[in-house]
C-alpha positions as CSV (number, residue, x, y, z in Angstrom):
1,M,96.2,20.7,84.7
2,T,97.9,22.0,88.2
3,A,95.6,23.6,90.7
4,R,96.9,26.6,92.7
5,V,96.9,26.4,96.3
6,S,96.2,29.6,98.0
7,N,97.6,30.8,101.1
8,K,100.5,28.4,100.9
9,I,103.3,29.0,103.4
10,T,106.5,29.3,101.5
11,G,110.2,30.4,103.0
12,A,113.4,29.0,104.3
13,N,111.5,27.4,107.5
14,A,108.2,26.5,106.1
15,G,106.6,23.7,108.0
16,E,109.5,23.6,110.4
17,P,110.1,24.8,114.0
18,R,112.0,28.2,114.3
19,R,115.8,27.8,114.2
20,L,116.6,30.9,116.0
21,P,114.2,31.5,118.7
22,I,113.9,35.4,119.8
23,R,113.4,35.7,123.6
24,A,110.4,37.8,123.7
25,H,111.6,39.4,127.2
26,W,114.8,40.6,126.2
27,A,113.5,42.0,122.4
28,A,110.6,43.8,124.7
29,R,113.4,45.5,126.8
30,I,115.7,46.6,124.0
31,A,112.6,48.0,122.0
32,Q,111.8,49.6,125.3
33,F,115.0,51.2,125.6
34,C,115.5,52.3,121.9
35,R,112.2,54.4,122.5
36,S,113.1,55.9,126.0
37,P,114.4,59.6,126.5
38,H,117.8,58.3,127.6
39,M,118.2,56.6,124.1
40,M,116.9,59.9,122.5
41,R,119.9,61.7,124.7
42,L,122.2,59.2,123.6
43,A,121.6,59.5,119.9
44,I,122.1,63.4,120.1
45,L,125.4,63.2,122.5
46,M,127.3,60.4,120.6
47,P,127.5,62.2,117.3
48,L,128.4,65.5,119.2
49,C,131.3,63.8,121.2
50,L,132.7,62.0,117.9
51,L,132.8,65.4,116.2
52,L,134.4,66.9,119.1
53,T,137.0,63.8,119.5
54,G,140.2,63.8,117.5
55,C,143.5,61.7,117.3
56,Y,146.4,64.4,117.9
57,T,149.9,63.9,117.4
58,Y,152.0,66.5,119.0
59,I,155.9,66.9,119.2
60,Q,157.6,66.1,122.4
61,A,161.5,66.6,121.2
62,P,162.6,67.5,117.6
63,G,164.8,65.1,115.3
64,A,167.5,66.1,113.5
65,V,169.3,65.7,110.0
66,G,172.8,66.3,108.9
67,K,176.2,65.1,107.9
68,V,179.2,64.2,110.2
69,V,182.6,65.3,108.7
70,D,186.1,65.1,109.6
71,A,186.9,68.8,110.8
72,A,190.4,68.6,109.3
73,T,190.0,67.0,106.0
74,G,185.7,67.2,105.5
75,A,185.7,63.3,104.8
76,P,182.6,62.1,105.9
77,I,182.6,60.1,109.0
78,R,180.9,56.6,108.9
79,G,179.2,55.3,112.0
80,A,179.4,58.3,114.2
81,K,176.7,58.4,116.8
82,I,174.2,61.3,116.9
83,T,172.3,61.3,120.4
84,R,169.2,63.5,121.6
85,P,169.9,63.0,125.4
86,F,167.4,62.2,128.0
87,I,164.7,65.0,128.5
88,P,163.2,65.2,132.2
89,G,159.5,65.4,132.1
90,G,156.9,66.4,134.9
91,L,156.8,69.4,136.9
92,G,159.7,71.7,135.4
93,G,160.3,69.5,132.8
94,A,159.6,69.8,128.9
95,V,156.0,70.2,128.0
96,G,154.2,67.3,126.6
97,V,156.7,64.8,128.1
98,S,155.5,62.3,130.6
99,S,156.7,62.3,134.1
100,E,159.1,59.9,133.6
101,G,160.8,61.7,131.0
102,L,161.8,61.0,127.5
103,E,164.8,58.6,126.9
104,S,167.8,59.3,125.1
105,T,167.8,58.1,121.4
106,T,170.7,57.4,119.2
107,V,171.3,56.6,115.7
108,L,174.5,56.2,113.6
109,S,175.5,57.9,110.4
110,D,175.8,56.1,107.3
111,K,178.9,55.6,104.8
112,T,178.4,59.2,103.6
113,G,178.0,60.4,106.9
114,R,174.6,61.4,106.8
115,F,172.0,60.8,109.2
116,S,168.6,61.3,110.4
117,L,167.4,61.0,114.1
118,P,163.3,61.0,114.0
119,P,161.5,63.4,116.2
120,A,160.0,62.1,119.6
121,T,156.1,62.5,119.2
122,H,153.1,61.3,121.0
123,T,149.5,60.5,119.6
124,Q,146.6,60.4,121.6
125,I,142.7,60.8,121.4
126,A,141.5,63.9,123.0
127,L,138.4,66.1,123.5
128,I,140.5,69.2,122.9
129,N,143.1,70.4,120.1
130,L,146.6,70.2,121.2
131,H,148.7,72.7,119.4
132,N,152.2,72.2,118.5
133,P,154.9,75.1,119.1
134,Q,156.0,77.4,116.1
135,A,159.4,75.8,116.7
136,A,161.1,72.9,118.8
137,R,164.7,73.5,119.9
138,G,166.9,70.5,120.7
139,A,170.4,69.6,121.6
140,F,172.4,66.9,120.2
141,L,175.8,65.1,121.1
142,V,177.6,63.9,118.1
143,S,180.4,61.2,118.6
144,A,182.7,58.9,116.9
145,D,185.5,56.6,117.8
146,G,188.7,58.9,117.5
147,Y,187.1,62.1,117.7
148,S,186.0,64.5,120.5
149,T,182.4,64.7,121.1
150,N,180.6,67.8,119.6
151,Q,177.2,69.0,120.9
152,V,174.9,71.0,118.6
153,E,171.8,72.6,119.0
154,G,169.2,73.1,116.5
155,S,165.8,74.2,115.9
156,A,162.7,72.3,113.9
157,R,159.4,73.4,112.2
158,S,156.7,71.4,111.1
159,G,157.7,72.4,107.7
160,T,161.0,70.3,108.1
161,L,159.0,67.4,109.8
162,W,160.1,68.6,113.1
163,R,163.9,67.5,112.5
164,A,166.5,70.3,112.9
165,Q,168.7,70.9,110.0
166,L,172.0,70.5,111.5
167,G,174.1,70.7,108.1
168,E,177.8,69.3,108.3
169,V,179.0,68.8,111.9
170,P,182.5,68.7,112.2
171,L,184.3,66.3,114.5
172,R,187.9,67.2,115.6
173,K,190.5,64.1,116.2
174,R,191.7,63.7,119.6
């Protein structure tokens, strides 16, 4: 018959030295800080700040969608350039655009003459809610080899994914 030994030390480190010694001095300091009034204030302010902080995306310039066609025949024009020109920023410039301004952006039309120029947006973490305007207006230059350049303007809303619906954009041969 086997005798039971009472008060036997069991566990992963039974009979061996501690593998991860804890420095009592630092542990005491951490415990003291956790019980301090400073920690209590921090514990109240941190969730409040997280509730008020948000990640906001706002519109800097609208994009555009449409179709480039030959003015005389109505045939689609492949490879037409659709450009949103440089937008100045800073004082006197567009709202939400940095002081360096917003560089021009160009896309090409596909074989059916269709194009989709994405809007310029900016996302940031802020303690305030940045509101987008009801609508954003933009000017676009449409050009193709052998055709004269056409400047078109459009207005975009959040319902159109901030893309101005330009429809068919006719270009005249030179």
